[in-house]
Each structure stands twice: as C-alpha cells, then as structure tokens.
C-alpha positions in Angstrom: -6.2 6.4 21.9 -5.1 6.1 18.2 -8.1 5.7 15.9 -7.7 3.8 12.7 -11.2 4.3 11.5 -12.1 7.7 9.9 -13.8 10.2 12.0 -17.3 11.5 11.2 -18.3 8.6 8.9 -21.9 9.2 9.6 -23.1 9.4 6.0 -21.7 6.0 5.2 -23.2 4.4 8.3 -26.6 5.9 7.4 -26.7 3.7 4.2 -27.4 0.7 6.5 -30.1 2.2 8.8 -33.2 1.3 6.8 -32.2 -2.4 6.6 -31.3 -2.5 10.3 -34.7 -1.0 11.2 -36.5 -3.8 9.3 -34.5 -6.5 11.1 -35.0 -4.9 14.6 -38.8 -5.3 14.2 -38.3 -9.1 13.9 -36.0 -9.7 16.9 -38.5 -9.3 19.7 -36.4 -6.9 21.8 -38.0 -6.4 25.1 -38.0 -3.8 27.9 -35.2 -4.2 30.5 -32.8 -6.0 28.2 -29.2 -5.2 27.7 -28.0 -4.4 24.2 -24.6 -3.7 22.6 -24.3 -1.6 19.4 -21.0 -1.5 17.4 -20.6 1.3 14.9 -23.1 3.6 16.5 -22.3 6.6 14.3 -24.5 9.6 15.1 -26.9 7.4 17.2 -29.9 6.9 15.0 -30.1 3.2 15.7 -29.0 3.8 19.3 -32.0 5.9 20.0 -34.3 3.2 18.6 -32.7 0.6 20.7 -33.1 2.8 23.8 -36.8 3.1 23.1 -37.2 -0.6 22.8 -35.5 -1.5 26.1 -37.2 1.3 28.0 -36.0 3.2 31.1 -34.8 0.2 33.0 -32.9 -1.4 30.0 -29.4 -0.6 28.9 -27.7 0.1 25.5 -23.9 0.2 25.2 -23.1 2.3 22.1 -19.5 1.8 20.7 -17.7 3.8 18.0 -14.2 4.9 17.2 -15.6 8.4 17.0 -18.2 9.2 19.8 -18.3 12.9 19.2 -21.9 12.7 18.0 -23.2 10.4 20.6 -24.8 11.5 23.9 -25.0 9.3 26.9 -28.2 9.0 29.0 -29.4 7.0 31.9 -30.0 4.2 29.4 -27.3 4.7 26.8 -23.6 4.1 27.8 -21.3 5.6 25.2 -17.8 4.0 24.9 -15.1 5.1 22.4 -13.3 2.0 21.2 -11.2 1.0 18.2 -11.9 -2.6 17.3 -8.4 -2.9 15.8 -6.9 -2.1 19.2 -9.5 -2.5 21.9 -11.6 -5.4 23.2 -15.3 -4.9 23.0 -17.0 -4.0 26.3 -18.6 -6.5 28.5 -17.9 -9.9 29.8 -19.2 -13.3 28.4 -23.0 -13.7 28.3 -23.4 -10.0 29.0 -25.9 -8.8 26.3 -29.3 -10.0 25.2 -28.7 -8.8 21.6 -25.9 -7.2 19.7 -26.2 -4.9 16.6 -23.1 -4.1 14.5 -22.7 -1.9 11.4 -19.5 -2.3 9.3 -17.4 0.6 10.7 -16.2 2.0 7.3 -12.5 1.1 7.5 -10.2 -1.9 7.4 -10.5 -4.2 10.3 -7.4 -6.2 11.0 -9.4 -9.3 11.9 -13.2 -9.2 11.3 -13.6 -12.8 12.4 -12.0 -12.0 15.8 -14.4 -9.0 16.3 -17.4 -11.3 15.4 -16.1 -14.0 17.8 -15.9 -11.4 20.6 -19.5 -10.4 19.9 -20.7 -14.0 19.9 -18.9 -14.6 23.3 -20.8 -11.7 24.8 -24.2 -12.9 23.7 -26.5 -14.5 26.2 -28.1 -17.8 25.4 -30.9 -17.2 22.8 -29.6 -13.7 21.9 -29.5 -12.3 18.4 -26.4 -11.0 16.6 -27.1 -8.5 13.7 -24.3 -7.7 11.3 -24.9 -5.0 8.6 -22.5 -4.1 5.7 -22.3 -3.0 2.1 -21.7 -5.8 -0.4 -19.2 -5.7 -3.4 -22.2 -5.6 -5.8 -21.7 -2.4 -7.9 -24.5 0.2 -8.1 -26.6 0.8 -11.2 -27.5 3.9 -13.2 -31.0 3.7 -14.8 -31.4 7.2 -16.1 -29.4 10.4 -16.6 -29.9 13.7 -18.5 -27.3 12.8 -21.1 -24.4 10.4 -21.8 -21.8 12.7 -20.3 -23.8 13.0 -17.1 -24.2 9.2 -17.0 -20.5 8.7 -17.4 -19.7 11.1 -14.6 -22.3 9.6 -12.2 -20.9 6.1 -13.0 -17.3 7.2 -12.3 -18.1 8.9 -9.0 -20.3 6.0 -7.8 -17.7 3.5 -8.6 -15.0 5.4 -6.7 -17.3 5.8 -3.7 -18.2 2.1 -3.8 -14.5 1.2 -3.8 -13.9 3.6 -0.9 -16.8 2.0 1.0 -16.0 -1.7 0.4 -12.2 -1.6 -0.2 -10.3 -3.4 -3.0 -11.4 -6.8 -1.8 -14.9 -6.0 -0.6 -14.5 -5.1 3.0 -17.5 -6.8 4.6 -17.9 -8.3 8.0 -17.1 -11.7 6.5 -17.3 -13.3 3.1 -18.5 -16.7 4.5 -20.9 -15.8 7.3 -22.7 -19.1 7.4 -19.6 -21.2 8.2 -18.3 -18.8 10.8 -21.6 -18.4 12.6 -22.4 -22.1 12.6 -18.9 -23.0 13.9 -19.6 -20.8 16.9 -23.0 -22.3 17.8 -25.2 -19.7 16.0 -27.8 -22.3 15.0 -30.3 -19.9 13.3 -29.2 -17.3 10.7 -30.7 -15.4 7.9 -29.1 -13.1 5.3 -31.1 -10.2 3.7 -29.7 -8.1 0.8 -31.5 -5.1 -0.6 -31.2 -2.1 -2.9 -33.3 1.0 -3.3 -34.2 3.2 -6.3 -32.9 6.8 -5.8 -34.2 9.7 -7.7 -32.4 13.1 -8.1 -33.6 15.4 -5.4 -34.8 12.6 -3.1 -33.2 11.5 0.2 -31.1 8.7 -1.3 -29.4 11.0 -3.8 -28.9 13.7 -1.1 -27.3 11.1 1.0 -25.0 10.1 -1.8 -24.0 13.7 -2.4 -23.2 13.9 1.4 -21.0 10.8 1.1 -19.2 12.2 -1.9 -18.5 15.5 0.0 -17.3 13.4 3.0 -15.0 11.3 0.9 -13.9 14.1 -1.5 -10.2 14.1 -0.3 -9.8 10.4 -1.1 -11.5 10.5 -4.5 -8.4 11.1 -6.5 -9.8 10.7 -10.0 -12.5 13.3 -9.4 -11.8 17.0 -10.0 -13.5 19.8 -8.0 -15.5 20.6 -11.1 -16.6 17.0 -11.4 -17.7 16.9 -7.7 -19.7 20.1 -8.1 -21.4 18.8 -11.3 -22.2 15.5 -9.5 -23.7 17.4 -6.6 -25.9 19.3 -9.1 -27.0 16.0 -10.7 -28.0 14.6 -7.4 -30.7 17.3 -7.3 -31.9 16.6 -10.9 -35.2 14.6 -11.0 -34.1 13.2 -14.4 -31.5 11.1 -12.5 -32.5 7.6 -11.5 -30.1 5.3 -9.7 -29.9 1.9 -8.0 -28.4 2.3 -4.5 -25.5 0.4 -3.1 -26.5 -3.1 -2.0 -26.8 -3.5 1.8 -26.7 -6.8 3.6 -28.0 -7.6 7.1 -27.1 -10.9 8.7 -29.0 -11.9 11.8 -28.2 -15.1 13.7 -29.3 -16.5 17.1 -27.2 -18.0 19.8 -28.0 -21.5 20.8 -30.5 -21.7 23.7 
C-alpha cells in the first residue's frame, strides 16, 4: 500500500492527547462497546479506549503507519490510508468514533468525516481533534536573539502542522455535522503554557527533530540552539492551539 501520510508522526499526534482525554471523560463510554479510532499513532489513546470498553469490548485502531501499534484481544490494528482506503466497518458499526488529524494533506476531509458518521450507531459520539491555524505565542526568552529564533522555528513547525491553508478536519464543522444529522455538537479549543525543561517544551523539541528535514529555513546550528533553549527554564511559551469537536448522532 502506498502511504501518503508521513511515517512515525507520533510527536505531532501527542499534541492532541490531553484535549482528547478531557472529552473522553464526558462521553460515557461503557464496557462491551465497539469503538473506532482514526490516527491512532503510538496507541496512547487506544490503550485508554481499550480500558473503557473492557475485555468484551472492541477497539479498531487505524493509522497509515501501524508499526508502533500492538493488537490484542480487544484492539484490532488496521493499516489504512484515508486518501486511498475506505474506513473499516459497515454502517452503524461503532458506538463511538475518535479521530485525530493525521498530520498530512487529506484529499477530501469531508468525505472521511462522512464515512465516520455513516459508521456511527444511533446516539453515538464522533470526536474530531486537530490543530487550529492560530499561531503560537512566546512570553519569555533569555534574550531577543533567542526569542527571534524560537519564533522562527515555531512558525515553521506550525506551518508544517497545519499546512498553508490551515489543514484542519473542516473549517466549517457545524454546517457539515448538522447536515448529516449530528444534532448535538460542541467545540473546545485550548492552549497550554510551556516552560523550558518541562514536558511541553520537550515535546516541541521532539517535533522539531522529527520535522528537521522539512524545515528548510533552519540551519543545523539553529536546530541545536533551539533544542538547548527548550531545556532553559527562562523560556515560557504558549502552545499550539488544539481543537476538539464532539458531536452526537441523532437517536
């Protein structure tokens, strides 16, 4: 199978995990239910979903790169490229569906969302998570030169994450969801404050290392300096803005 989404995009997908966890607590996922996860990455959310449905439930975990996913009696791992392959399952198959933006350009995001809605059972929840086009913020840096470097790198990473036109699941989610019978929907956006040496800045350093070949305006010296700054407690950043949309199928 030809994969159009980049392999090993785990650091980018991890940006959305905290927001997804908050929403999962509100969905009322029960034991024995069937769930579908799109953009499973390294399986952090997958493991949580498997715990929620229990030993007699089922989680189908889908990603273009499944090398970091492990199947179990509960977790069915399937490698699929949403630009080429239909999503697994028939109509009305899943109780709930969770989907992280898969870091890459989807040919037709609306079509993928429509496939997910078709596979939801009556009353099921659809959860869509992505990164918005809102640029990040730098609150504090050791000096002006460091602030400029951090700004330049973070802007390039943001462009790589969202694309030139803001590659989100959909720019008009309310209209699309309502037109497909999703009668209840809620949109949450959020940012975090990241301090040098903390988990957020370490994650950002991992993302920069992952994207390094595509950051054409950043030299190796710049990248090394940026990595050092991400360990400096004098650095204070605003994270990229995450968005989680959850909507419910008509009962």
